[in-house]
A tleap script that builds the chain and sets N, CA, C and O, in Angstrom:
source leaprc.protein.ff14SB
mol = sequence {
  NMET LYS PHE LYS SER LYS THR ASN THR GLY
  LEU VAL VAL PHE LEU LEU LEU VAL LEU GLY
  ALA PRO PHE PHE LEU ALA ILE HIE ASN ARG
  ALA TRP ALA ALA LEU ALA ILE ILE SER VAL
  VAL ILE LEU PHE ILE ALA HIE ILE ILE LEU
  THR THR TYR TYR ILE ILE GLU GLY ASN THR
  LEU LYS ILE ARG CYS GLY PHE TRP VAL ASN
  LYS THR ILE ASP ILE ASN SER ILE SER ARG
  ILE ARG GLU SER SER SER ILE ILE SER SER
  PRO ALA SER SER PHE ASP ARG LEU GLU ILE
  LYS TYR GLU ARG VAL GLY HIE ILE LEU ILE
  SER GLN LYS ASP LYS ILE GLY PHE ILE LYS
  ASN ILE LEU GLU ILE ASN SER ASP ILE GLU
  ILE LYS VAL LYS GLU PHE THR ARG CSER
}
set mol.1.N position { 37.622 10.521 60.333 }
set mol.1.CA position { 38.917 11.085 60.144 }
set mol.1.C position { 38.868 12.279 59.347 }
set mol.1.O position { 38.209 12.124 58.319 }
set mol.2.N position { 39.329 13.350 59.494 }
set mol.2.CA position { 39.228 14.539 58.578 }
set mol.2.C position { 40.551 14.792 58.005 }
set mol.2.O position { 41.572 14.670 58.682 }
set mol.3.N position { 40.557 15.187 56.617 }
set mol.3.CA position { 41.527 15.474 55.838 }
set mol.3.C position { 41.292 16.834 55.231 }
set mol.3.O position { 40.288 17.064 54.555 }
set mol.4.N position { 42.333 17.840 55.504 }
set mol.4.CA position { 42.277 19.205 54.892 }
set mol.4.C position { 42.644 19.040 53.429 }
set mol.4.O position { 43.250 18.053 53.013 }
set mol.5.N position { 42.230 20.102 52.630 }
set mol.5.CA position { 42.463 20.287 51.320 }
set mol.5.C position { 43.882 20.899 51.281 }
set mol.5.O position { 44.275 21.691 52.137 }
set mol.6.N position { 44.598 20.498 50.274 }
set mol.6.CA position { 45.912 20.920 49.983 }
set mol.6.C position { 45.726 22.277 49.399 }
set mol.6.O position { 44.892 22.388 48.501 }
set mol.7.N position { 46.365 23.282 49.774 }
set mol.7.CA position { 46.248 24.827 49.041 }
set mol.7.C position { 47.202 25.090 48.199 }
set mol.7.O position { 48.283 25.257 48.763 }
set mol.8.N position { 47.223 25.198 47.011 }
set mol.8.CA position { 48.255 25.537 45.963 }
set mol.8.C position { 48.824 26.974 46.234 }
set mol.8.O position { 48.088 27.958 46.164 }
set mol.9.N position { 50.090 27.061 46.529 }
set mol.9.CA position { 50.659 28.496 46.760 }
set mol.9.C position { 50.465 29.374 45.490 }
set mol.9.O position { 50.139 30.552 45.636 }
set mol.10.N position { 50.658 28.833 44.212 }
set mol.10.CA position { 50.725 29.672 42.999 }
set mol.10.C position { 49.201 29.995 42.633 }
set mol.10.O position { 49.000 30.955 41.890 }
set mol.11.N position { 48.234 29.334 43.056 }
set mol.11.CA position { 46.941 29.657 42.975 }
set mol.11.C position { 46.313 30.781 43.952 }
set mol.11.O position { 45.351 31.486 43.645 }
set mol.12.N position { 47.031 30.837 45.214 }
set mol.12.CA position { 46.665 31.891 45.882 }
set mol.12.C position { 47.488 33.047 45.556 }
set mol.12.O position { 46.902 34.114 45.738 }
set mol.13.N position { 48.687 33.136 45.124 }
set mol.13.CA position { 49.507 34.059 44.685 }
set mol.13.C position { 48.657 34.802 43.571 }
set mol.13.O position { 48.454 36.011 43.684 }
set mol.14.N position { 48.172 34.104 42.525 }
set mol.14.CA position { 47.463 34.462 41.313 }
set mol.14.C position { 46.153 35.261 41.625 }
set mol.14.O position { 45.724 36.231 41.000 }
set mol.15.N position { 45.598 34.641 42.741 }
set mol.15.CA position { 44.243 35.279 43.142 }
set mol.15.C position { 44.640 36.674 43.957 }
set mol.15.O position { 43.940 37.680 43.843 }
set mol.16.N position { 45.659 36.643 44.669 }
set mol.16.CA position { 46.105 37.964 45.173 }
set mol.16.C position { 46.433 39.079 44.333 }
set mol.16.O position { 46.172 40.259 44.566 }
set mol.17.N position { 47.152 38.507 43.129 }
set mol.17.CA position { 47.378 39.613 42.083 }
set mol.17.C position { 46.240 40.118 41.546 }
set mol.17.O position { 45.992 41.320 41.460 }
set mol.18.N position { 45.423 39.082 41.120 }
set mol.18.CA position { 44.239 39.398 40.316 }
set mol.18.C position { 43.224 40.326 41.079 }
set mol.18.O position { 42.780 41.365 40.590 }
set mol.19.N position { 42.928 39.885 42.229 }
set mol.19.CA position { 42.131 40.671 43.222 }
set mol.19.C position { 42.675 41.788 43.989 }
set mol.19.O position { 41.965 42.726 44.352 }
set mol.20.N position { 44.120 41.689 44.281 }
set mol.20.CA position { 44.614 42.688 44.975 }
set mol.20.C position { 44.759 44.053 44.462 }
set mol.20.O position { 44.481 45.069 45.099 }
set mol.21.N position { 45.250 44.000 43.172 }
set mol.21.CA position { 45.386 45.269 42.407 }
set mol.21.C position { 44.148 45.986 42.310 }
set mol.21.O position { 44.252 47.191 42.539 }
set mol.22.N position { 42.950 45.540 42.017 }
set mol.22.CA position { 41.805 46.314 42.121 }
set mol.22.C position { 41.271 46.497 43.359 }
set mol.22.O position { 40.347 47.306 43.437 }
set mol.23.N position { 41.698 45.835 44.530 }
set mol.23.CA position { 41.445 46.143 45.746 }
set mol.23.C position { 42.033 47.569 46.099 }
set mol.23.O position { 41.383 48.524 46.524 }
set mol.24.N position { 43.370 47.525 45.842 }
set mol.24.CA position { 44.092 48.749 46.360 }
set mol.24.C position { 43.752 49.946 45.409 }
set mol.24.O position { 43.904 51.079 45.867 }
set mol.25.N position { 43.321 49.800 44.175 }
set mol.25.CA position { 42.970 50.730 43.334 }
set mol.25.C position { 41.771 51.324 43.689 }
set mol.25.O position { 41.638 52.530 43.482 }
set mol.26.N position { 40.694 50.548 44.291 }
set mol.26.CA position { 39.658 50.998 44.608 }
set mol.26.C position { 39.758 52.050 45.863 }
set mol.26.O position { 39.196 53.142 45.949 }
set mol.27.N position { 40.762 51.324 46.957 }
set mol.27.CA position { 40.910 52.177 48.082 }
set mol.27.C position { 41.534 53.621 47.656 }
set mol.27.O position { 41.259 54.672 48.234 }
set mol.28.N position { 42.377 53.502 46.602 }
set mol.28.CA position { 43.121 54.783 46.317 }
set mol.28.C position { 42.200 55.701 45.624 }
set mol.28.O position { 42.312 56.905 45.858 }
set mol.29.N position { 41.285 55.272 44.781 }
set mol.29.CA position { 40.362 56.025 44.132 }
set mol.29.C position { 38.891 56.385 44.839 }
set mol.29.O position { 37.958 57.025 44.353 }
set mol.30.N position { 38.998 55.782 46.100 }
set mol.30.CA position { 37.772 55.859 46.928 }
set mol.30.C position { 36.387 55.456 46.183 }
set mol.30.O position { 35.370 56.146 46.115 }
set mol.31.N position { 36.584 54.307 45.702 }
set mol.31.CA position { 35.631 53.683 44.947 }
set mol.31.C position { 34.897 52.715 45.876 }
set mol.31.O position { 35.037 51.502 45.719 }
set mol.32.N position { 34.092 53.235 46.872 }
set mol.32.CA position { 33.693 52.470 47.869 }
set mol.32.C position { 32.723 51.347 47.537 }
set mol.32.O position { 32.737 50.348 48.255 }
set mol.33.N position { 31.837 51.428 46.454 }
set mol.33.CA position { 31.112 50.449 46.000 }
set mol.33.C position { 32.013 49.139 45.276 }
set mol.33.O position { 31.850 47.939 45.496 }
set mol.34.N position { 32.892 49.708 44.456 }
set mol.34.CA position { 33.783 48.557 43.921 }
set mol.34.C position { 34.625 47.971 44.979 }
set mol.34.O position { 34.962 46.795 44.839 }
set mol.35.N position { 35.044 48.686 46.109 }
set mol.35.CA position { 35.720 48.130 47.101 }
set mol.35.C position { 34.838 47.083 47.729 }
set mol.35.O position { 35.357 46.032 48.105 }
set mol.36.N position { 33.704 47.261 47.855 }
set mol.36.CA position { 32.645 46.422 48.743 }
set mol.36.C position { 32.618 45.102 47.934 }
set mol.36.O position { 32.832 44.037 48.514 }
set mol.37.N position { 32.382 45.145 46.715 }
set mol.37.CA position { 32.186 44.223 45.584 }
set mol.37.C position { 33.411 43.191 45.624 }
set mol.37.O position { 33.228 41.976 45.699 }
set mol.38.N position { 34.613 43.756 45.568 }
set mol.38.CA position { 35.743 43.135 45.574 }
set mol.38.C position { 36.100 42.630 46.928 }
set mol.38.O position { 36.640 41.524 46.947 }
set mol.39.N position { 35.901 43.230 48.061 }
set mol.39.CA position { 35.980 42.555 49.307 }
set mol.39.C position { 34.966 41.268 49.330 }
set mol.39.O position { 35.327 40.180 49.777 }
set mol.40.N position { 33.792 41.483 48.854 }
set mol.40.CA position { 32.691 40.250 49.182 }
set mol.40.C position { 33.384 39.139 48.210 }
set mol.40.O position { 33.236 37.982 48.602 }
set mol.41.N position { 33.977 39.281 47.235 }
set mol.41.CA position { 34.592 38.284 46.250 }
set mol.41.C position { 35.765 37.629 46.996 }
set mol.41.O position { 35.876 36.403 47.030 }
set mol.42.N position { 36.662 38.479 47.608 }
set mol.42.CA position { 37.790 37.842 48.416 }
set mol.42.C position { 37.506 37.210 49.506 }
set mol.42.O position { 38.185 36.229 49.811 }
set mol.43.N position { 36.447 37.638 50.317 }
set mol.43.CA position { 35.925 36.791 51.413 }
set mol.43.C position { 35.281 35.470 51.018 }
set mol.43.O position { 35.536 34.434 51.633 }
set mol.44.N position { 34.466 35.515 50.013 }
set mol.44.CA position { 33.903 34.293 49.309 }
set mol.44.C position { 35.008 33.271 49.106 }
set mol.44.O position { 34.992 32.124 49.553 }
set mol.45.N position { 35.972 33.826 48.377 }
set mol.45.CA position { 37.162 32.737 47.813 }
set mol.45.C position { 37.809 32.257 49.260 }
set mol.45.O position { 37.883 31.039 49.420 }
set mol.46.N position { 38.231 33.019 50.213 }
set mol.46.CA position { 38.808 32.686 51.366 }
set mol.46.C position { 37.860 31.657 51.986 }
set mol.46.O position { 38.362 30.608 52.389 }
set mol.47.N position { 36.601 31.838 52.099 }
set mol.47.CA position { 35.728 31.038 52.687 }
set mol.47.C position { 35.908 29.642 52.079 }
set mol.47.O position { 36.082 28.634 52.763 }
set mol.48.N position { 35.852 29.662 50.744 }
set mol.48.CA position { 35.843 28.332 50.162 }
set mol.48.C position { 37.151 27.601 50.320 }
set mol.48.O position { 37.104 26.381 50.480 }
set mol.49.N position { 38.376 28.252 50.289 }
set mol.49.CA position { 39.592 27.716 50.555 }
set mol.49.C position { 39.574 27.029 52.036 }
set mol.49.O position { 40.045 25.930 52.330 }
set mol.50.N position { 38.944 27.909 52.850 }
set mol.50.CA position { 39.222 27.492 54.389 }
set mol.50.C position { 38.172 26.352 54.620 }
set mol.50.O position { 38.334 25.621 55.598 }
set mol.51.N position { 37.293 26.188 53.932 }
set mol.51.CA position { 36.155 25.171 54.219 }
set mol.51.C position { 36.105 24.198 53.387 }
set mol.51.O position { 35.037 23.595 53.275 }
set mol.52.N position { 37.240 23.809 52.605 }
set mol.52.CA position { 37.283 22.501 51.858 }
set mol.52.C position { 38.013 21.553 52.581 }
set mol.52.O position { 39.097 21.898 53.053 }
set mol.53.N position { 37.603 20.426 52.746 }
set mol.53.CA position { 37.769 19.215 53.475 }
set mol.53.C position { 37.204 18.032 53.197 }
set mol.53.O position { 36.217 17.983 52.464 }
set mol.54.N position { 37.749 16.932 53.740 }
set mol.54.CA position { 37.232 15.509 53.277 }
set mol.54.C position { 37.085 14.794 54.662 }
set mol.54.O position { 37.914 15.003 55.548 }
set mol.55.N position { 36.013 13.940 54.843 }
set mol.55.CA position { 36.103 13.324 56.079 }
set mol.55.C position { 35.584 11.640 55.678 }
set mol.55.O position { 34.673 11.291 54.927 }
set mol.56.N position { 36.363 10.952 56.339 }
set mol.56.CA position { 36.183 9.475 56.299 }
set mol.56.C position { 35.348 9.144 57.477 }
set mol.56.O position { 35.768 9.348 58.616 }
set mol.57.N position { 34.062 8.590 57.215 }
set mol.57.CA position { 33.137 8.525 58.560 }
set mol.57.C position { 32.523 7.140 58.220 }
set mol.57.O position { 31.866 6.992 57.190 }
set mol.58.N position { 32.747 6.108 59.115 }
set mol.58.CA position { 32.233 4.676 58.664 }
set mol.58.C position { 32.726 4.361 57.335 }
set mol.58.O position { 33.920 4.433 57.044 }
set mol.59.N position { 31.737 3.983 56.464 }
set mol.59.CA position { 31.953 3.655 55.087 }
set mol.59.C position { 31.687 4.600 54.083 }
set mol.59.O position { 31.475 4.299 52.908 }
set mol.60.N position { 31.699 5.947 54.617 }
set mol.60.CA position { 31.549 7.067 53.783 }
set mol.60.C position { 32.723 8.022 53.556 }
set mol.60.O position { 33.642 8.139 54.367 }
set mol.61.N position { 32.647 8.632 52.518 }
set mol.61.CA position { 33.569 9.695 52.208 }
set mol.61.C position { 32.770 11.034 52.099 }
set mol.61.O position { 31.981 11.145 51.161 }
set mol.62.N position { 32.907 11.993 52.933 }
set mol.62.CA position { 32.011 13.315 52.908 }
set mol.62.C position { 32.931 14.205 52.483 }
set mol.62.O position { 33.989 14.420 53.075 }
set mol.63.N position { 32.498 14.867 51.239 }
set mol.63.CA position { 33.234 16.039 50.743 }
set mol.63.C position { 32.515 17.381 50.937 }
set mol.63.O position { 31.342 17.562 50.608 }
set mol.64.N position { 33.309 18.309 51.497 }
set mol.64.CA position { 32.642 19.472 51.857 }
set mol.64.C position { 33.579 20.583 51.191 }
set mol.64.O position { 34.798 20.408 51.192 }
set mol.65.N position { 33.017 21.716 50.627 }
set mol.65.CA position { 33.686 22.845 49.930 }
set mol.65.C position { 32.643 23.920 49.894 }
set mol.65.O position { 31.688 23.913 49.118 }
set mol.66.N position { 32.928 24.976 50.917 }
set mol.66.CA position { 32.263 26.181 50.842 }
set mol.66.C position { 30.587 25.899 51.044 }
set mol.66.O position { 30.175 24.976 51.746 }
set mol.67.N position { 29.886 26.638 50.473 }
set mol.67.CA position { 28.432 26.619 50.461 }
set mol.67.C position { 27.834 25.538 49.782 }
set mol.67.O position { 26.847 24.949 50.224 }
set mol.68.N position { 28.486 25.214 48.559 }
set mol.68.CA position { 27.645 24.549 47.464 }
set mol.68.C position { 27.978 23.062 47.398 }
set mol.68.O position { 27.137 22.313 46.900 }
set mol.69.N position { 29.149 22.560 47.863 }
set mol.69.CA position { 29.519 21.210 47.745 }
set mol.69.C position { 29.358 20.456 49.267 }
set mol.69.O position { 30.037 20.713 50.261 }
set mol.70.N position { 28.268 19.456 49.161 }
set mol.70.CA position { 28.210 18.741 50.283 }
set mol.70.C position { 28.021 17.262 49.876 }
set mol.70.O position { 26.896 16.771 49.964 }
set mol.71.N position { 28.940 16.617 49.487 }
set mol.71.CA position { 28.841 15.372 48.787 }
set mol.71.C position { 29.166 14.135 49.661 }
set mol.71.O position { 30.179 14.149 50.360 }
set mol.72.N position { 28.360 13.098 49.643 }
set mol.72.CA position { 28.807 11.801 50.368 }
set mol.72.C position { 28.810 10.748 49.435 }
set mol.72.O position { 27.862 10.572 48.669 }
set mol.73.N position { 29.922 9.959 49.450 }
set mol.73.CA position { 30.216 8.889 48.548 }
set mol.73.C position { 30.419 7.502 49.443 }
set mol.73.O position { 31.042 7.459 50.504 }
set mol.74.N position { 29.849 6.519 48.880 }
set mol.74.CA position { 29.809 5.252 49.606 }
set mol.74.C position { 31.325 4.780 49.193 }
set mol.74.O position { 31.580 4.546 48.012 }
set mol.75.N position { 32.233 4.663 50.127 }
set mol.75.CA position { 33.503 4.266 49.871 }
set mol.75.C position { 33.538 2.741 49.081 }
set mol.75.O position { 34.430 2.521 48.262 }
set mol.76.N position { 32.627 1.837 49.352 }
set mol.76.CA position { 32.694 0.711 48.803 }
set mol.76.C position { 32.312 0.829 47.142 }
set mol.76.O position { 32.522 -0.107 46.370 }
set mol.77.N position { 31.750 2.062 46.741 }
set mol.77.CA position { 31.492 2.060 45.308 }
set mol.77.C position { 32.683 2.611 44.632 }
set mol.77.O position { 32.638 2.675 43.403 }
set mol.78.N position { 33.843 3.057 45.307 }
set mol.78.CA position { 34.864 3.518 44.751 }
set mol.78.C position { 35.539 2.358 44.057 }
set mol.78.O position { 35.718 1.267 44.598 }
set mol.79.N position { 35.884 2.651 42.880 }
set mol.79.CA position { 36.857 1.645 41.964 }
set mol.79.C position { 38.120 2.039 41.611 }
set mol.79.O position { 38.965 1.179 41.362 }
set mol.80.N position { 38.403 3.305 41.545 }
set mol.80.CA position { 39.869 3.739 41.254 }
set mol.80.C position { 40.087 5.313 41.909 }
set mol.80.O position { 39.243 6.206 41.975 }
set mol.81.N position { 41.368 5.336 42.322 }
set mol.81.CA position { 41.936 6.607 42.779 }
set mol.81.C position { 43.174 6.809 41.860 }
set mol.81.O position { 44.063 5.966 41.745 }
set mol.82.N position { 43.150 7.975 41.235 }
set mol.82.CA position { 44.444 8.158 40.354 }
set mol.82.C position { 44.661 9.700 40.513 }
set mol.82.O position { 43.764 10.500 40.781 }
set mol.83.N position { 46.047 10.019 40.300 }
set mol.83.CA position { 46.567 11.286 40.178 }
set mol.83.C position { 46.001 12.071 39.103 }
set mol.83.O position { 45.725 11.507 38.045 }
set mol.84.N position { 45.773 13.450 39.271 }
set mol.84.CA position { 45.204 14.170 38.231 }
set mol.84.C position { 45.765 15.716 38.517 }
set mol.84.O position { 46.024 16.117 39.652 }
set mol.85.N position { 45.916 16.540 37.284 }
set mol.85.CA position { 46.216 17.861 37.531 }
set mol.85.C position { 45.144 18.688 36.684 }
set mol.85.O position { 45.368 19.800 36.208 }
set mol.86.N position { 44.027 18.027 36.574 }
set mol.86.CA position { 42.965 18.825 35.728 }
set mol.86.C position { 42.617 20.115 36.470 }
set mol.86.O position { 42.578 20.296 37.687 }
set mol.87.N position { 42.389 20.917 35.541 }
set mol.87.CA position { 42.026 22.461 35.947 }
set mol.87.C position { 40.314 22.535 35.987 }
set mol.87.O position { 39.753 23.618 36.154 }
set mol.88.N position { 39.668 21.456 35.841 }
set mol.88.CA position { 38.192 21.230 35.984 }
set mol.88.C position { 37.663 21.772 37.284 }
set mol.88.O position { 38.174 21.326 38.312 }
set mol.89.N position { 36.736 22.647 37.378 }
set mol.89.CA position { 36.117 23.190 38.736 }
set mol.89.C position { 35.996 21.832 39.565 }
set mol.89.O position { 35.605 20.788 39.044 }
set mol.90.N position { 36.339 21.934 40.794 }
set mol.90.CA position { 36.105 20.787 41.760 }
set mol.90.C position { 36.244 21.267 43.076 }
set mol.90.O position { 36.683 22.405 43.245 }
set mol.91.N position { 35.900 20.486 44.127 }
set mol.91.CA position { 36.139 20.848 45.570 }
set mol.91.C position { 37.675 20.629 46.044 }
set mol.91.O position { 37.997 19.882 46.967 }
set mol.92.N position { 38.517 21.356 45.307 }
set mol.92.CA position { 40.044 21.232 45.687 }
set mol.92.C position { 40.756 22.478 45.475 }
set mol.92.O position { 40.700 23.062 44.393 }
set mol.93.N position { 41.480 22.947 46.549 }
set mol.93.CA position { 42.321 24.221 46.479 }
set mol.93.C position { 43.663 24.030 45.865 }
set mol.93.O position { 44.488 24.938 45.964 }
set mol.94.N position { 43.941 22.974 45.266 }
set mol.94.CA position { 45.223 22.908 44.576 }
set mol.94.C position { 44.988 22.117 43.184 }
set mol.94.O position { 43.893 21.597 42.968 }
set mol.95.N position { 45.976 22.045 42.305 }
set mol.95.CA position { 45.883 21.345 41.100 }
set mol.95.C position { 46.631 20.078 41.327 }
set mol.95.O position { 46.684 19.288 40.385 }
set mol.96.N position { 47.173 19.800 42.365 }
set mol.96.CA position { 47.600 18.505 42.737 }
set mol.96.C position { 46.568 17.640 43.298 }
set mol.96.O position { 46.300 17.614 44.499 }
set mol.97.N position { 45.926 16.848 42.301 }
set mol.97.CA position { 44.619 16.276 42.869 }
set mol.97.C position { 44.635 14.803 42.659 }
set mol.97.O position { 45.481 14.220 41.981 }
set mol.98.N position { 43.625 14.228 43.298 }
set mol.98.CA position { 43.286 12.894 43.126 }
set mol.98.C position { 41.930 12.858 42.454 }
set mol.98.O position { 41.018 13.582 42.855 }
set mol.99.N position { 41.788 12.036 41.451 }
set mol.99.CA position { 40.469 11.736 40.876 }
set mol.99.C position { 39.969 10.466 41.442 }
set mol.99.O position { 40.685 9.465 41.410 }
set mol.100.N position { 38.695 10.443 41.998 }
set mol.100.CA position { 38.063 9.311 42.787 }
set mol.100.C position { 36.829 8.885 41.653 }
set mol.100.O position { 35.887 9.622 41.363 }
set mol.101.N position { 37.049 7.658 41.147 }
set mol.101.CA position { 35.926 7.166 40.356 }
set mol.101.C position { 35.141 6.307 41.211 }
set mol.101.O position { 35.687 5.421 41.868 }
set mol.102.N position { 33.807 6.523 41.250 }
set mol.102.CA position { 32.872 5.816 41.987 }
set mol.102.C position { 31.758 5.303 41.249 }
set mol.102.O position { 31.590 5.859 40.164 }
set mol.103.N position { 30.819 4.243 41.591 }
set mol.103.CA position { 29.604 3.886 41.052 }
set mol.103.C position { 30.140 3.730 39.626 }
set mol.103.O position { 31.348 3.579 39.445 }
set mol.104.N position { 29.246 3.765 38.581 }
set mol.104.CA position { 29.480 3.496 37.297 }
set mol.104.C position { 30.144 4.656 36.600 }
set mol.104.O position { 31.120 4.396 35.897 }
set mol.105.N position { 29.804 5.699 36.691 }
set mol.105.CA position { 30.035 6.788 35.849 }
set mol.105.C position { 30.658 8.045 36.859 }
set mol.105.O position { 31.406 8.887 36.363 }
set mol.106.N position { 30.362 8.084 38.014 }
set mol.106.CA position { 30.708 9.089 38.965 }
set mol.106.C position { 32.253 9.233 39.097 }
set mol.106.O position { 33.066 8.311 39.151 }
set mol.107.N position { 32.500 10.580 39.139 }
set mol.107.CA position { 34.005 10.717 39.506 }
set mol.107.C position { 34.043 12.325 40.109 }
set mol.107.O position { 33.186 13.164 39.831 }
set mol.108.N position { 35.151 12.549 40.937 }
set mol.108.CA position { 35.131 13.870 41.591 }
set mol.108.C position { 36.716 14.006 41.859 }
set mol.108.O position { 37.476 13.075 42.126 }
set mol.109.N position { 37.051 15.391 41.728 }
set mol.109.CA position { 38.479 15.704 42.149 }
set mol.109.C position { 38.564 16.219 43.438 }
set mol.109.O position { 37.694 16.932 43.939 }
set mol.110.N position { 39.726 15.830 44.055 }
set mol.110.CA position { 39.928 16.333 45.304 }
set mol.110.C position { 41.568 16.603 45.494 }
set mol.110.O position { 42.395 16.075 44.751 }
set mol.111.N position { 41.913 17.481 46.571 }
set mol.111.CA position { 43.292 17.503 46.958 }
set mol.111.C position { 43.510 17.749 48.315 }
set mol.111.O position { 43.177 18.826 48.809 }
set mol.112.N position { 44.053 16.831 48.992 }
set mol.112.CA position { 44.286 16.805 50.359 }
set mol.112.C position { 45.819 16.817 50.712 }
set mol.112.O position { 46.619 16.338 49.908 }
set mol.113.N position { 46.179 17.281 51.733 }
set mol.113.CA position { 47.459 17.560 52.168 }
set mol.113.C position { 48.214 16.233 52.311 }
set mol.113.O position { 49.343 16.117 51.834 }
set mol.114.N position { 47.593 15.209 52.975 }
set mol.114.CA position { 47.995 13.825 53.159 }
set mol.114.C position { 47.449 12.830 52.148 }
set mol.114.O position { 46.496 12.108 52.441 }
set mol.115.N position { 47.967 12.791 51.114 }
set mol.115.CA position { 47.544 11.892 49.981 }
set mol.115.C position { 47.487 10.466 50.535 }
set mol.115.O position { 46.480 9.763 50.609 }
set mol.116.N position { 48.819 10.130 50.938 }
set mol.116.CA position { 48.994 8.631 51.372 }
set mol.116.C position { 48.134 8.275 52.504 }
set mol.116.O position { 47.534 7.202 52.566 }
set mol.117.N position { 48.084 9.189 53.395 }
set mol.117.CA position { 47.307 8.616 54.661 }
set mol.117.C position { 45.782 8.593 54.259 }
set mol.117.O position { 45.007 7.733 54.678 }
set mol.118.N position { 45.453 9.528 53.480 }
set mol.118.CA position { 44.035 9.283 52.977 }
set mol.118.C position { 43.820 8.099 52.060 }
set mol.118.O position { 42.737 7.518 52.125 }
set mol.119.N position { 44.624 7.741 51.325 }
set mol.119.CA position { 44.448 6.480 50.506 }
set mol.119.C position { 44.489 5.244 51.423 }
set mol.119.O position { 43.732 4.279 51.321 }
set mol.120.N position { 45.493 5.399 52.352 }
set mol.120.CA position { 45.404 4.171 53.344 }
set mol.120.C position { 44.195 3.941 54.202 }
set mol.120.O position { 43.816 2.809 54.503 }
set mol.121.N position { 43.588 5.066 54.595 }
set mol.121.CA position { 42.466 4.996 55.322 }
set mol.121.C position { 41.242 4.584 54.410 }
set mol.121.O position { 40.359 3.842 54.841 }
set mol.122.N position { 41.233 5.064 53.217 }
set mol.122.CA position { 40.172 4.393 52.304 }
set mol.122.C position { 40.275 3.016 51.985 }
set mol.122.O position { 39.302 2.267 51.893 }
set mol.123.N position { 41.603 2.645 51.795 }
set mol.123.CA position { 41.897 1.203 51.522 }
set mol.123.C position { 41.558 0.144 52.731 }
set mol.123.O position { 41.375 -1.053 52.510 }
set mol.124.N position { 41.499 0.725 54.011 }
set mol.124.CA position { 41.007 -0.016 55.007 }
set mol.124.C position { 39.638 -0.487 55.030 }
set mol.124.O position { 39.340 -1.540 55.593 }
set mol.125.N position { 38.729 0.306 54.398 }
set mol.125.CA position { 37.418 0.130 54.125 }
set mol.125.C position { 37.171 -0.612 52.929 }
set mol.125.O position { 36.276 -1.457 52.915 }
set mol.126.N position { 37.933 -0.360 51.844 }
set mol.126.CA position { 37.565 -0.944 50.451 }
set mol.126.C position { 39.068 -1.266 49.807 }
set mol.126.O position { 39.714 -0.389 49.234 }
set mol.127.N position { 39.506 -2.524 49.958 }
set mol.127.CA position { 40.935 -2.812 49.634 }
set mol.127.C position { 40.956 -3.043 48.183 }
set mol.127.O position { 42.066 -3.007 47.654 }
set mol.128.N position { 39.862 -3.291 47.393 }
set mol.128.CA position { 39.782 -3.522 45.979 }
set mol.128.C position { 39.955 -2.339 45.136 }
set mol.128.O position { 39.887 -2.492 43.916 }
set mol.129.N position { 40.181 -1.121 45.655 }
set mol.129.CA position { 40.086 -0.092 44.827 }
set mol.129.C position { 41.597 -0.151 44.223 }
set mol.129.O position { 42.605 -0.489 44.843 }
set mol.130.N position { 41.506 0.297 42.736 }
set mol.130.CA position { 42.760 0.372 42.014 }
set mol.130.C position { 43.393 1.912 42.302 }
set mol.130.O position { 42.762 2.967 42.244 }
set mol.131.N position { 44.719 1.748 42.607 }
set mol.131.CA position { 45.414 3.109 42.965 }
set mol.131.C position { 46.462 3.308 41.905 }
set mol.131.O position { 47.313 2.439 41.713 }
set mol.132.N position { 46.433 4.343 41.260 }
set mol.132.CA position { 47.320 4.918 40.524 }
set mol.132.C position { 47.881 6.310 40.838 }
set mol.132.O position { 47.575 7.338 40.233 }
set mol.133.N position { 48.849 6.198 41.990 }
set mol.133.CA position { 49.357 7.391 42.620 }
set mol.133.C position { 50.909 6.914 42.801 }
set mol.133.O position { 51.191 5.916 43.464 }
set mol.134.N position { 51.864 7.703 42.165 }
set mol.134.CA position { 53.102 7.304 42.125 }
set mol.134.C position { 53.864 7.317 43.568 }
set mol.134.O position { 54.788 6.544 43.822 }
set mol.135.N position { 53.392 8.233 44.429 }
set mol.135.CA position { 54.175 7.972 45.794 }
set mol.135.C position { 53.495 6.865 46.508 }
set mol.135.O position { 53.929 6.621 47.634 }
set mol.136.N position { 52.548 6.178 46.081 }
set mol.136.CA position { 51.825 5.126 47.052 }
set mol.136.C position { 52.304 3.740 46.712 }
set mol.136.O position { 52.285 3.402 45.528 }
set mol.137.N position { 52.726 2.918 47.621 }
set mol.137.CA position { 52.788 1.467 47.558 }
set mol.137.C position { 52.093 0.787 48.495 }
set mol.137.O position { 52.014 1.218 49.645 }
set mol.138.N position { 51.560 -0.257 48.140 }
set mol.138.CA position { 50.762 -1.155 48.955 }
set mol.138.C position { 51.690 -1.955 49.761 }
set mol.138.O position { 52.672 -2.499 49.256 }
set mol.139.N position { 51.363 -2.046 51.151 }
set mol.139.CA position { 52.312 -2.822 52.007 }
set mol.139.C position { 51.970 -4.319 51.984 }
set mol.139.O position { 52.646 -5.117 52.633 }
savepdb mol mol.pdb
quit
């Protein structure tokens, strides 16, 4: 099952302001080299946002984000899922995140549109996971 990353509107607006102003300024000033660099940065960020997702396949959680994150976690090694708003770099397009603790010291931050559906699917594989998410209640 594939879960798309939640995208934070505030983050997108911030990026548009930070990159949009120099983009239009470069067009106005006919600074083609600067325009090319800014365009590449915009395309790179768009690629990351559009290609961030999470797949539950068998007993594994596959985390994909752009070119550089291609992580697989054994769901049976997950011990806790909790809410987080950490700004640490992670494969997440939103600051509304879940921290997944796995193995002894591993942890990763993700953000998906359907938190509850994601957690329920994970719990079908490993029901021993400690869940600390306010919207979630075990049935």
